[in-house]
Biotite code that builds the C-alpha atoms (Angstrom):
import biotite.structure as struc

atoms = struc.array([
    struc.Atom([85.662, 119.818, 116.183], chain_id="A", res_id=1, res_name="MET", atom_name="CA", element="C"),
    struc.Atom([85.280, 122.891, 118.389], chain_id="A", res_id=2, res_name="LEU", atom_name="CA", element="C"),
    struc.Atom([83.230, 120.807, 120.829], chain_id="A", res_id=3, res_name="SER", atom_name="CA", element="C"),
    struc.Atom([86.267, 118.556, 121.309], chain_id="A", res_id=4, res_name="GLN", atom_name="CA", element="C"),
    struc.Atom([88.950, 121.265, 121.462], chain_id="A", res_id=5, res_name="ILE", atom_name="CA", element="C"),
    struc.Atom([87.151, 123.478, 123.998], chain_id="A", res_id=6, res_name="ARG", atom_name="CA", element="C"),
    struc.Atom([86.988, 120.865, 126.807], chain_id="A", res_id=7, res_name="PRO", atom_name="CA", element="C"),
    struc.Atom([90.656, 120.007, 126.180], chain_id="A", res_id=8, res_name="ALA", atom_name="CA", element="C"),
    struc.Atom([91.679, 123.663, 126.517], chain_id="A", res_id=9, res_name="ILE", atom_name="CA", element="C"),
    struc.Atom([89.546, 124.075, 129.654], chain_id="A", res_id=10, res_name="VAL", atom_name="CA", element="C"),
    struc.Atom([91.178, 120.966, 131.208], chain_id="A", res_id=11, res_name="MET", atom_name="CA", element="C"),
    struc.Atom([94.693, 122.225, 130.360], chain_id="A", res_id=12, res_name="ILE", atom_name="CA", element="C"),
    struc.Atom([93.970, 125.599, 131.980], chain_id="A", res_id=13, res_name="VAL", atom_name="CA", element="C"),
    struc.Atom([92.277, 123.996, 134.995], chain_id="A", res_id=14, res_name="LEU", atom_name="CA", element="C"),
    struc.Atom([95.071, 121.490, 135.699], chain_id="A", res_id=15, res_name="PHE", atom_name="CA", element="C"),
    struc.Atom([97.731, 124.112, 135.042], chain_id="A", res_id=16, res_name="THR", atom_name="CA", element="C"),
    struc.Atom([96.154, 126.283, 137.725], chain_id="A", res_id=17, res_name="LEU", atom_name="CA", element="C"),
    struc.Atom([95.687, 123.339, 140.118], chain_id="A", res_id=18, res_name="LEU", atom_name="CA", element="C"),
    struc.Atom([99.033, 121.546, 139.716], chain_id="A", res_id=19, res_name="THR", atom_name="CA", element="C"),
    struc.Atom([101.181, 124.457, 138.596], chain_id="A", res_id=20, res_name="GLY", atom_name="CA", element="C"),
    struc.Atom([99.948, 127.152, 140.954], chain_id="A", res_id=21, res_name="LEU", atom_name="CA", element="C"),
    struc.Atom([97.537, 126.099, 143.713], chain_id="A", res_id=22, res_name="ALA", atom_name="CA", element="C"),
    struc.Atom([99.299, 122.883, 144.776], chain_id="A", res_id=23, res_name="TYR", atom_name="CA", element="C"),
    struc.Atom([102.858, 124.352, 144.919], chain_id="A", res_id=24, res_name="PRO", atom_name="CA", element="C"),
    struc.Atom([101.595, 127.393, 146.856], chain_id="A", res_id=25, res_name="LEU", atom_name="CA", element="C"),
    struc.Atom([99.696, 125.188, 149.322], chain_id="A", res_id=26, res_name="ALA", atom_name="CA", element="C"),
    struc.Atom([102.703, 122.904, 149.922], chain_id="A", res_id=27, res_name="ILE", atom_name="CA", element="C"),
    struc.Atom([105.072, 125.885, 150.246], chain_id="A", res_id=28, res_name="THR", atom_name="CA", element="C"),
    struc.Atom([102.742, 127.517, 152.775], chain_id="A", res_id=29, res_name="GLY", atom_name="CA", element="C"),
    struc.Atom([102.391, 124.272, 154.743], chain_id="A", res_id=30, res_name="LEU", atom_name="CA", element="C"),
    struc.Atom([106.176, 123.789, 154.769], chain_id="A", res_id=31, res_name="ALA", atom_name="CA", element="C"),
    struc.Atom([106.705, 127.347, 155.995], chain_id="A", res_id=32, res_name="GLN", atom_name="CA", element="C"),
    struc.Atom([104.242, 126.788, 158.845], chain_id="A", res_id=33, res_name="LEU", atom_name="CA", element="C"),
    struc.Atom([105.271, 123.282, 159.893], chain_id="A", res_id=34, res_name="ALA", atom_name="CA", element="C"),
    struc.Atom([108.998, 123.193, 159.021], chain_id="A", res_id=35, res_name="PHE", atom_name="CA", element="C"),
    struc.Atom([110.070, 126.826, 158.755], chain_id="A", res_id=36, res_name="HIS", atom_name="CA", element="C"),
    struc.Atom([113.804, 126.248, 159.408], chain_id="A", res_id=37, res_name="ASP", atom_name="CA", element="C"),
    struc.Atom([114.152, 123.278, 157.045], chain_id="A", res_id=38, res_name="ALA", atom_name="CA", element="C"),
    struc.Atom([112.015, 124.919, 154.335], chain_id="A", res_id=39, res_name="ALA", atom_name="CA", element="C"),
    struc.Atom([114.421, 127.851, 154.292], chain_id="A", res_id=40, res_name="ASN", atom_name="CA", element="C"),
    struc.Atom([117.602, 125.787, 153.971], chain_id="A", res_id=41, res_name="GLY", atom_name="CA", element="C"),
    struc.Atom([118.455, 125.156, 157.656], chain_id="A", res_id=42, res_name="SER", atom_name="CA", element="C"),
    struc.Atom([120.677, 128.230, 157.597], chain_id="A", res_id=43, res_name="LEU", atom_name="CA", element="C"),
    struc.Atom([123.035, 129.042, 160.464], chain_id="A", res_id=44, res_name="ILE", atom_name="CA", element="C"),
    struc.Atom([123.551, 132.695, 161.360], chain_id="A", res_id=45, res_name="GLU", atom_name="CA", element="C"),
    struc.Atom([126.147, 134.366, 163.557], chain_id="A", res_id=46, res_name="ARG", atom_name="CA", element="C"),
    struc.Atom([125.682, 138.039, 164.420], chain_id="A", res_id=47, res_name="GLN", atom_name="CA", element="C"),
    struc.Atom([123.083, 138.417, 161.666], chain_id="A", res_id=48, res_name="GLY", atom_name="CA", element="C"),
    struc.Atom([125.316, 136.914, 158.958], chain_id="A", res_id=49, res_name="VAL", atom_name="CA", element="C"),
    struc.Atom([124.589, 133.564, 157.311], chain_id="A", res_id=50, res_name="VAL", atom_name="CA", element="C"),
    struc.Atom([127.698, 131.393, 157.735], chain_id="A", res_id=51, res_name="VAL", atom_name="CA", element="C"),
    struc.Atom([126.351, 128.199, 156.192], chain_id="A", res_id=52, res_name="GLY", atom_name="CA", element="C"),
    struc.Atom([123.701, 125.524, 156.282], chain_id="A", res_id=53, res_name="SER", atom_name="CA", element="C"),
    struc.Atom([123.321, 122.501, 158.536], chain_id="A", res_id=54, res_name="ARG", atom_name="CA", element="C"),
    struc.Atom([122.699, 120.486, 155.362], chain_id="A", res_id=55, res_name="LEU", atom_name="CA", element="C"),
    struc.Atom([125.685, 121.406, 153.156], chain_id="A", res_id=56, res_name="ILE", atom_name="CA", element="C"),
    struc.Atom([129.315, 120.602, 153.943], chain_id="A", res_id=57, res_name="GLY", atom_name="CA", element="C"),
    struc.Atom([132.001, 123.266, 153.750], chain_id="A", res_id=58, res_name="GLN", atom_name="CA", element="C"),
    struc.Atom([135.712, 123.042, 153.072], chain_id="A", res_id=59, res_name="ASN", atom_name="CA", element="C"),
    struc.Atom([137.647, 123.571, 156.306], chain_id="A", res_id=60, res_name="PHE", atom_name="CA", element="C"),
    struc.Atom([141.396, 123.357, 155.663], chain_id="A", res_id=61, res_name="VAL", atom_name="CA", element="C"),
    struc.Atom([142.969, 125.241, 158.590], chain_id="A", res_id=62, res_name="ALA", atom_name="CA", element="C"),
    struc.Atom([144.663, 123.102, 161.247], chain_id="A", res_id=63, res_name="ASP", atom_name="CA", element="C"),
    struc.Atom([142.660, 124.740, 164.057], chain_id="A", res_id=64, res_name="HIS", atom_name="CA", element="C"),
    struc.Atom([139.361, 123.490, 162.595], chain_id="A", res_id=65, res_name="TYR", atom_name="CA", element="C"),
    struc.Atom([137.839, 120.040, 162.297], chain_id="A", res_id=66, res_name="PHE", atom_name="CA", element="C"),
    struc.Atom([137.883, 118.831, 158.721], chain_id="A", res_id=67, res_name="HIS", atom_name="CA", element="C"),
    struc.Atom([134.819, 117.453, 156.989], chain_id="A", res_id=68, res_name="GLY", atom_name="CA", element="C"),
    struc.Atom([134.414, 114.494, 154.738], chain_id="A", res_id=69, res_name="ARG", atom_name="CA", element="C"),
    struc.Atom([136.199, 114.728, 151.360], chain_id="A", res_id=70, res_name="PRO", atom_name="CA", element="C"),
    struc.Atom([134.085, 116.107, 148.523], chain_id="A", res_id=71, res_name="SER", atom_name="CA", element="C"),
    struc.Atom([133.815, 114.698, 144.992], chain_id="A", res_id=72, res_name="ALA", atom_name="CA", element="C"),
    struc.Atom([131.802, 117.492, 143.392], chain_id="A", res_id=73, res_name="THR", atom_name="CA", element="C"),
    struc.Atom([132.845, 118.855, 140.018], chain_id="A", res_id=74, res_name="SER", atom_name="CA", element="C"),
    struc.Atom([132.410, 121.859, 137.753], chain_id="A", res_id=75, res_name="ALA", atom_name="CA", element="C"),
    struc.Atom([132.572, 122.425, 133.989], chain_id="A", res_id=76, res_name="PRO", atom_name="CA", element="C"),
    struc.Atom([136.108, 122.602, 132.636], chain_id="A", res_id=77, res_name="ASP", atom_name="CA", element="C"),
    struc.Atom([136.719, 126.257, 131.646], chain_id="A", res_id=78, res_name="PRO", atom_name="CA", element="C"),
    struc.Atom([138.817, 125.038, 128.695], chain_id="A", res_id=79, res_name="ASN", atom_name="CA", element="C"),
    struc.Atom([136.335, 122.426, 127.431], chain_id="A", res_id=80, res_name="ASP", atom_name="CA", element="C"),
    struc.Atom([132.644, 122.670, 128.336], chain_id="A", res_id=81, res_name="ALA", atom_name="CA", element="C"),
    struc.Atom([132.088, 119.008, 127.458], chain_id="A", res_id=82, res_name="SER", atom_name="CA", element="C"),
    struc.Atom([134.361, 117.924, 130.354], chain_id="A", res_id=83, res_name="LYS", atom_name="CA", element="C"),
    struc.Atom([134.386, 118.458, 134.091], chain_id="A", res_id=84, res_name="THR", atom_name="CA", element="C"),
    struc.Atom([137.105, 119.153, 136.628], chain_id="A", res_id=85, res_name="ILE", atom_name="CA", element="C"),
    struc.Atom([137.260, 118.446, 140.355], chain_id="A", res_id=86, res_name="ASP", atom_name="CA", element="C"),
    struc.Atom([135.708, 121.280, 142.352], chain_id="A", res_id=87, res_name="ALA", atom_name="CA", element="C"),
    struc.Atom([135.424, 120.199, 146.006], chain_id="A", res_id=88, res_name="PRO", atom_name="CA", element="C"),
    struc.Atom([132.403, 121.465, 147.946], chain_id="A", res_id=89, res_name="TYR", atom_name="CA", element="C"),
    struc.Atom([130.752, 122.924, 144.858], chain_id="A", res_id=90, res_name="ASN", atom_name="CA", element="C"),
    struc.Atom([127.204, 123.267, 146.194], chain_id="A", res_id=91, res_name="ALA", atom_name="CA", element="C"),
    struc.Atom([125.908, 124.060, 142.701], chain_id="A", res_id=92, res_name="ALA", atom_name="CA", element="C"),
    struc.Atom([126.773, 120.552, 141.494], chain_id="A", res_id=93, res_name="ASN", atom_name="CA", element="C"),
    struc.Atom([126.013, 117.987, 144.172], chain_id="A", res_id=94, res_name="SER", atom_name="CA", element="C"),
    struc.Atom([126.945, 114.425, 143.295], chain_id="A", res_id=95, res_name="GLY", atom_name="CA", element="C"),
    struc.Atom([129.308, 111.572, 144.019], chain_id="A", res_id=96, res_name="GLY", atom_name="CA", element="C"),
    struc.Atom([132.277, 110.551, 141.925], chain_id="A", res_id=97, res_name="SER", atom_name="CA", element="C"),
    struc.Atom([130.729, 107.257, 140.761], chain_id="A", res_id=98, res_name="ASN", atom_name="CA", element="C"),
    struc.Atom([134.205, 105.721, 140.809], chain_id="A", res_id=99, res_name="LEU", atom_name="CA", element="C"),
    struc.Atom([134.171, 101.958, 141.299], chain_id="A", res_id=100, res_name="GLY", atom_name="CA", element="C"),
    struc.Atom([136.535, 99.811, 143.397], chain_id="A", res_id=101, res_name="PRO", atom_name="CA", element="C"),
    struc.Atom([138.701, 99.054, 140.341], chain_id="A", res_id=102, res_name="THR", atom_name="CA", element="C"),
    struc.Atom([139.215, 102.752, 139.532], chain_id="A", res_id=103, res_name="SER", atom_name="CA", element="C"),
    struc.Atom([142.868, 103.775, 139.824], chain_id="A", res_id=104, res_name="GLN", atom_name="CA", element="C"),
    struc.Atom([141.781, 107.392, 140.328], chain_id="A", res_id=105, res_name="LYS", atom_name="CA", element="C"),
    struc.Atom([139.779, 106.331, 143.415], chain_id="A", res_id=106, res_name="LEU", atom_name="CA", element="C"),
    struc.Atom([142.652, 104.251, 144.801], chain_id="A", res_id=107, res_name="VAL", atom_name="CA", element="C"),
    struc.Atom([145.120, 107.118, 144.287], chain_id="A", res_id=108, res_name="ASP", atom_name="CA", element="C"),
    struc.Atom([142.765, 109.654, 145.884], chain_id="A", res_id=109, res_name="ARG", atom_name="CA", element="C"),
    struc.Atom([142.087, 107.495, 148.950], chain_id="A", res_id=110, res_name="VAL", atom_name="CA", element="C"),
    struc.Atom([145.802, 106.700, 149.427], chain_id="A", res_id=111, res_name="ASN", atom_name="CA", element="C"),
    struc.Atom([146.703, 110.387, 149.135], chain_id="A", res_id=112, res_name="ALA", atom_name="CA", element="C"),
    struc.Atom([143.997, 111.292, 151.671], chain_id="A", res_id=113, res_name="ALA", atom_name="CA", element="C"),
    struc.Atom([145.264, 108.657, 154.127], chain_id="A", res_id=114, res_name="ILE", atom_name="CA", element="C"),
    struc.Atom([148.853, 109.924, 153.834], chain_id="A", res_id=115, res_name="GLU", atom_name="CA", element="C"),
    struc.Atom([147.729, 113.554, 154.249], chain_id="A", res_id=116, res_name="ALA", atom_name="CA", element="C"),
    struc.Atom([145.718, 112.760, 157.390], chain_id="A", res_id=117, res_name="GLU", atom_name="CA", element="C"),
    struc.Atom([148.595, 110.874, 158.993], chain_id="A", res_id=118, res_name="PHE", atom_name="CA", element="C"),
    struc.Atom([151.151, 113.529, 157.986], chain_id="A", res_id=119, res_name="ALA", atom_name="CA", element="C"),
    struc.Atom([149.030, 116.297, 159.509], chain_id="A", res_id=120, res_name="ALA", atom_name="CA", element="C"),
    struc.Atom([148.612, 114.330, 162.730], chain_id="A", res_id=121, res_name="GLY", atom_name="CA", element="C"),
    struc.Atom([144.855, 114.697, 162.551], chain_id="A", res_id=122, res_name="ARG", atom_name="CA", element="C"),
    struc.Atom([144.145, 111.003, 162.920], chain_id="A", res_id=123, res_name="ILE", atom_name="CA", element="C"),
    struc.Atom([145.658, 107.929, 164.498], chain_id="A", res_id=124, res_name="ASP", atom_name="CA", element="C"),
    struc.Atom([143.205, 105.407, 163.044], chain_id="A", res_id=125, res_name="VAL", atom_name="CA", element="C"),
    struc.Atom([141.656, 106.032, 159.650], chain_id="A", res_id=126, res_name="VAL", atom_name="CA", element="C"),
    struc.Atom([137.871, 106.329, 159.751], chain_id="A", res_id=127, res_name="ALA", atom_name="CA", element="C"),
    struc.Atom([136.199, 105.483, 156.450], chain_id="A", res_id=128, res_name="ALA", atom_name="CA", element="C"),
    struc.Atom([134.633, 108.932, 156.174], chain_id="A", res_id=129, res_name="ASP", atom_name="CA", element="C"),
    struc.Atom([138.053, 110.587, 156.550], chain_id="A", res_id=130, res_name="ALA", atom_name="CA", element="C"),
    struc.Atom([139.115, 109.398, 153.099], chain_id="A", res_id=131, res_name="VAL", atom_name="CA", element="C"),
    struc.Atom([135.954, 108.566, 151.149], chain_id="A", res_id=132, res_name="THR", atom_name="CA", element="C"),
    struc.Atom([133.315, 110.851, 149.731], chain_id="A", res_id=133, res_name="THR", atom_name="CA", element="C"),
    struc.Atom([129.568, 110.642, 150.240], chain_id="A", res_id=134, res_name="SER", atom_name="CA", element="C"),
    struc.Atom([126.944, 110.213, 147.530], chain_id="A", res_id=135, res_name="ALA", atom_name="CA", element="C"),
    struc.Atom([126.167, 113.942, 147.579], chain_id="A", res_id=136, res_name="SER", atom_name="CA", element="C"),
    struc.Atom([129.771, 115.099, 147.793], chain_id="A", res_id=137, res_name="GLY", atom_name="CA", element="C"),
    struc.Atom([128.548, 117.711, 150.295], chain_id="A", res_id=138, res_name="LEU", atom_name="CA", element="C"),
    struc.Atom([128.017, 115.708, 153.479], chain_id="A", res_id=139, res_name="ASP", atom_name="CA", element="C"),
    struc.Atom([127.917, 118.146, 156.433], chain_id="A", res_id=140, res_name="PRO", atom_name="CA", element="C"),
    struc.Atom([128.530, 115.384, 158.986], chain_id="A", res_id=141, res_name="HIS", atom_name="CA", element="C"),
    struc.Atom([131.404, 113.152, 160.015], chain_id="A", res_id=142, res_name="ILE", atom_name="CA", element="C"),
    struc.Atom([131.447, 110.133, 162.274], chain_id="A", res_id=143, res_name="SER", atom_name="CA", element="C"),
    struc.Atom([132.234, 110.578, 165.978], chain_id="A", res_id=144, res_name="PRO", atom_name="CA", element="C"),
    struc.Atom([135.277, 108.332, 165.387], chain_id="A", res_id=145, res_name="GLN", atom_name="CA", element="C"),
    struc.Atom([136.690, 110.744, 162.789], chain_id="A", res_id=146, res_name="TYR", atom_name="CA", element="C"),
    struc.Atom([135.895, 113.817, 164.906], chain_id="A", res_id=147, res_name="ALA", atom_name="CA", element="C"),
    struc.Atom([137.531, 112.358, 168.022], chain_id="A", res_id=148, res_name="LEU", atom_name="CA", element="C"),
    struc.Atom([140.560, 111.276, 165.997], chain_id="A", res_id=149, res_name="ALA", atom_name="CA", element="C"),
    struc.Atom([141.074, 114.923, 164.943], chain_id="A", res_id=150, res_name="GLN", atom_name="CA", element="C"),
    struc.Atom([140.728, 116.272, 168.494], chain_id="A", res_id=151, res_name="ALA", atom_name="CA", element="C"),
    struc.Atom([144.441, 116.043, 169.474], chain_id="A", res_id=152, res_name="PRO", atom_name="CA", element="C"),
    struc.Atom([145.604, 117.991, 166.392], chain_id="A", res_id=153, res_name="ALA", atom_name="CA", element="C"),
    struc.Atom([142.886, 120.646, 166.762], chain_id="A", res_id=154, res_name="VAL", atom_name="CA", element="C"),
    struc.Atom([143.654, 121.022, 170.487], chain_id="A", res_id=155, res_name="ALA", atom_name="CA", element="C"),
    struc.Atom([147.370, 121.433, 169.739], chain_id="A", res_id=156, res_name="ALA", atom_name="CA", element="C"),
    struc.Atom([146.687, 124.022, 166.996], chain_id="A", res_id=157, res_name="ALA", atom_name="CA", element="C"),
    struc.Atom([144.474, 126.029, 169.360], chain_id="A", res_id=158, res_name="ARG", atom_name="CA", element="C"),
    struc.Atom([146.657, 125.471, 172.437], chain_id="A", res_id=159, res_name="LYS", atom_name="CA", element="C"),
    struc.Atom([143.700, 124.010, 174.310], chain_id="A", res_id=160, res_name="LEU", atom_name="CA", element="C"),
    struc.Atom([143.606, 120.963, 176.591], chain_id="A", res_id=161, res_name="PRO", atom_name="CA", element="C"),
    struc.Atom([142.782, 117.896, 174.518], chain_id="A", res_id=162, res_name="GLU", atom_name="CA", element="C"),
    struc.Atom([140.220, 116.809, 177.129], chain_id="A", res_id=163, res_name="SER", atom_name="CA", element="C"),
    struc.Atom([138.291, 120.039, 176.583], chain_id="A", res_id=164, res_name="ARG", atom_name="CA", element="C"),
    struc.Atom([138.183, 119.590, 172.816], chain_id="A", res_id=165, res_name="VAL", atom_name="CA", element="C"),
    struc.Atom([137.166, 115.929, 173.168], chain_id="A", res_id=166, res_name="ARG", atom_name="CA", element="C"),
    struc.Atom([134.389, 116.939, 175.576], chain_id="A", res_id=167, res_name="ALA", atom_name="CA", element="C"),
    struc.Atom([133.155, 119.485, 173.017], chain_id="A", res_id=168, res_name="LEU", atom_name="CA", element="C"),
    struc.Atom([133.071, 116.803, 170.306], chain_id="A", res_id=169, res_name="VAL", atom_name="CA", element="C"),
    struc.Atom([131.201, 114.406, 172.572], chain_id="A", res_id=170, res_name="GLU", atom_name="CA", element="C"),
    struc.Atom([128.645, 117.095, 173.426], chain_id="A", res_id=171, res_name="SER", atom_name="CA", element="C"),
    struc.Atom([127.996, 117.635, 169.699], chain_id="A", res_id=172, res_name="ARG", atom_name="CA", element="C"),
    struc.Atom([127.307, 114.005, 168.748], chain_id="A", res_id=173, res_name="ILE", atom_name="CA", element="C"),
    struc.Atom([123.850, 113.673, 167.228], chain_id="A", res_id=174, res_name="GLU", atom_name="CA", element="C"),
    struc.Atom([122.271, 110.294, 167.936], chain_id="A", res_id=175, res_name="GLN", atom_name="CA", element="C"),
    struc.Atom([120.226, 108.144, 165.574], chain_id="A", res_id=176, res_name="ARG", atom_name="CA", element="C"),
    struc.Atom([116.855, 109.651, 164.673], chain_id="A", res_id=177, res_name="ALA", atom_name="CA", element="C"),
    struc.Atom([114.044, 107.916, 166.574], chain_id="A", res_id=178, res_name="ALA", atom_name="CA", element="C"),
    struc.Atom([116.709, 105.694, 168.135], chain_id="A", res_id=179, res_name="GLY", atom_name="CA", element="C"),
    struc.Atom([117.281, 103.536, 165.060], chain_id="A", res_id=180, res_name="PHE", atom_name="CA", element="C"),
    struc.Atom([117.467, 105.639, 161.864], chain_id="A", res_id=181, res_name="ILE", atom_name="CA", element="C"),
    struc.Atom([120.932, 106.518, 160.570], chain_id="A", res_id=182, res_name="GLY", atom_name="CA", element="C"),
    struc.Atom([124.204, 106.562, 162.470], chain_id="A", res_id=183, res_name="GLU", atom_name="CA", element="C"),
    struc.Atom([125.605, 108.814, 165.214], chain_id="A", res_id=184, res_name="PRO", atom_name="CA", element="C"),
    struc.Atom([127.199, 111.847, 163.582], chain_id="A", res_id=185, res_name="ARG", atom_name="CA", element="C"),
    struc.Atom([128.751, 115.252, 164.197], chain_id="A", res_id=186, res_name="VAL", atom_name="CA", element="C"),
    struc.Atom([127.883, 118.360, 162.170], chain_id="A", res_id=187, res_name="ASN", atom_name="CA", element="C"),
    struc.Atom([131.271, 119.859, 161.242], chain_id="A", res_id=188, res_name="VAL", atom_name="CA", element="C"),
    struc.Atom([130.109, 123.464, 160.785], chain_id="A", res_id=189, res_name="LEU", atom_name="CA", element="C"),
    struc.Atom([128.274, 123.516, 164.120], chain_id="A", res_id=190, res_name="GLU", atom_name="CA", element="C"),
    struc.Atom([131.259, 121.867, 165.843], chain_id="A", res_id=191, res_name="LEU", atom_name="CA", element="C"),
    struc.Atom([133.687, 124.448, 164.435], chain_id="A", res_id=192, res_name="ASN", atom_name="CA", element="C"),
    struc.Atom([131.398, 127.326, 165.394], chain_id="A", res_id=193, res_name="LEU", atom_name="CA", element="C"),
    struc.Atom([131.202, 125.946, 168.944], chain_id="A", res_id=194, res_name="ALA", atom_name="CA", element="C"),
    struc.Atom([134.997, 125.596, 168.899], chain_id="A", res_id=195, res_name="LEU", atom_name="CA", element="C"),
    struc.Atom([135.353, 129.286, 168.003], chain_id="A", res_id=196, res_name="ASP", atom_name="CA", element="C"),
    struc.Atom([133.257, 130.153, 171.063], chain_id="A", res_id=197, res_name="GLU", atom_name="CA", element="C"),
    struc.Atom([135.645, 128.374, 173.453], chain_id="A", res_id=198, res_name="LEU", atom_name="CA", element="C"),
    struc.Atom([137.887, 130.694, 175.445], chain_id="A", res_id=199, res_name="HIS", atom_name="CA", element="C"),
])
């Protein structure tokens, strides 16, 4: 029996060291060498202070900032741990709402978002990403259409020429990767940081 147990124990120890220690360390080291910025969270710093990540959306609510895509993230209900409550931009709990087209909650939320955008004067034509959430609930990007639609309201709030704000948006449009992957997009955090640098 010992002759059967000993090889099994040796294999467990060997594969634990290989797959649990050596492989993760090798991949981590390779990622640090080849993709240092991405491996460390694609963090954005200003004056030595981390202000966010290029990969995680933030909640901008002030009129003088561009607003990101709505967020559907949630958090545990403090009154009942078996339930959740809406907690927009909760980076600890990434996920979509999973609400279907027949959900009244989804219809009400989208209608309220449309009314709020029109009332605030941030948009003249509703872009889909202005009122719908992404699968992660933390999308850091918006479409150029949505960003340009917000330009007049942001320019008015900052007392800047609209043409200057529109030019800033257009300069921040990221094109499709490799010319065909994804859609053109604008990173909201980077756009707002560039906006703060305008004089």
